[in-house]
C-alpha positions, 0 to 999 in steps of 0.5 A, a space after each residue: 309436350 307442353 308443360 301446361 297440357 293436361 293428362 287424362 287416363 280413360 279406362 276402357 278407352 279404346 272402344 265403345 264409349 271410351 273411344 269417343 271419350 278419348 278422341 274428344 279429350 285429344 281434340 281438347 288438347 289432353 294427352 290421353 292414356 287409353 286402356 284396353 283388355 280384349 280390344 287390341 285391334 281396335 285400340 291399336 287402330 284408334 291409337 294410330 289415328 289419334 297419335 296424329 293429333 296429340 300424345 297417346 299412350 295405349 296400355 293393355 291391363 286388367 283394371 281389377 288387378 291393382 298391381 297392373 294399375 299401379 304400374 300403369 300410373 307410374 308409367 304415366 307419371 314417368 311419361 307425362 309428369 302429371 295426371 289431371 283427369 281420370 275417367 273410370 269407364 271400363 265395364 262389362 256385363 255378364 247377364 243372368 237371373 240370380 237363380 242361374 247366375 254363376 258365382 264367378 260371373 257375379 265376382 267378374 263383373 263386380 271386380 271389373 266395374 267396381 273394384 277397377 274403379 276403386 283401383 285406379 282411384 286409389 292409385 291417382 289420388 296421391 298424385 292429385 293430392 300432391 298437385 292440389 288439383 284433379 278430376 275423377 269421373 266414374 261412369 255408372 249407369 241408370 241401372 243403379 237406380 231402377 235395377 234390370 231383371 237379369 243384370 243384378 251383378 251389373 246393377 249392383 256394381 254400378 250402384 257401388 260406383 255411385 256410393 264410392 263416388 259420393 264417399 270419395 268426393 267428401 274425402 278429397 274435396 279439400 285437396 282441390 280434387 272433384 269426383 263425380 259420376 255419369 250414369 248413362 242410359 242406352 246409347 247408340 254405342 257400346 253395350 246396346 249393340 250386344 242385344 238382339 233386334 227384338 231386345 233393342 226395340 223393347 228397350 227403345 219403347 221404354 225410353 220417354 225421349 223415344 231415342 238413344 243417347 248420342 256420344 256427344 251428349 256424354 262428352 259435353 257433360 264431361 267438359 262441364 264437369 272438368 271445367 268446374 272446381 265446385 261441382 263434386 259428389 254429384 251423379 248425372 243420370 243421362 238416360 232420356 227419362 228412363 229412370 225418372 
């Protein structure tokens, strides 16, 4: 591996939005560590494809399990010797109104979406401090700002990601580390495809831009954030005006 080649970790990087991000980073000459939890076949297929273009490490783990996260970060350092970019993308939704929501469903969504972001950030920060450089990009959601009926656990977890982003950015800026967040709206990838046709039509009608976002619009923003050393603590809401 070229000693100057940068290394990225993309949680949930083997499917949905994460897969697009992983492929983009490989094409940008990063070595990429992709994590997955349930999408093993998708991960193996993508890993095989991307390994023809660059260095790939595919890892199965639960982002809410801090010991598994620490183990992977150590493995990444052993294999690549550095970590330049962390994209906390792994996320789930288990939708229900609060009155009907199981306590376990609340906890699971918070554990994956918010605690998972905390776990990975905590594990890579000491490495980035030693390097005196690094980028962390947390994937939040427009729901953090306007809420969505039937998804309070998801919206709360993503609002937590926003607050974590701003707090962490202030803690580590002096070490040359930037921390930012992208809060997408509805995109033609990932969770949007979990909805039925009627729900999709209704949601689309609510977007002022009258269209879904495209994956390249997120990866272009990732490139902008990664290239800047002075841009930190910011939340980029990319939702076609939905939360305006």
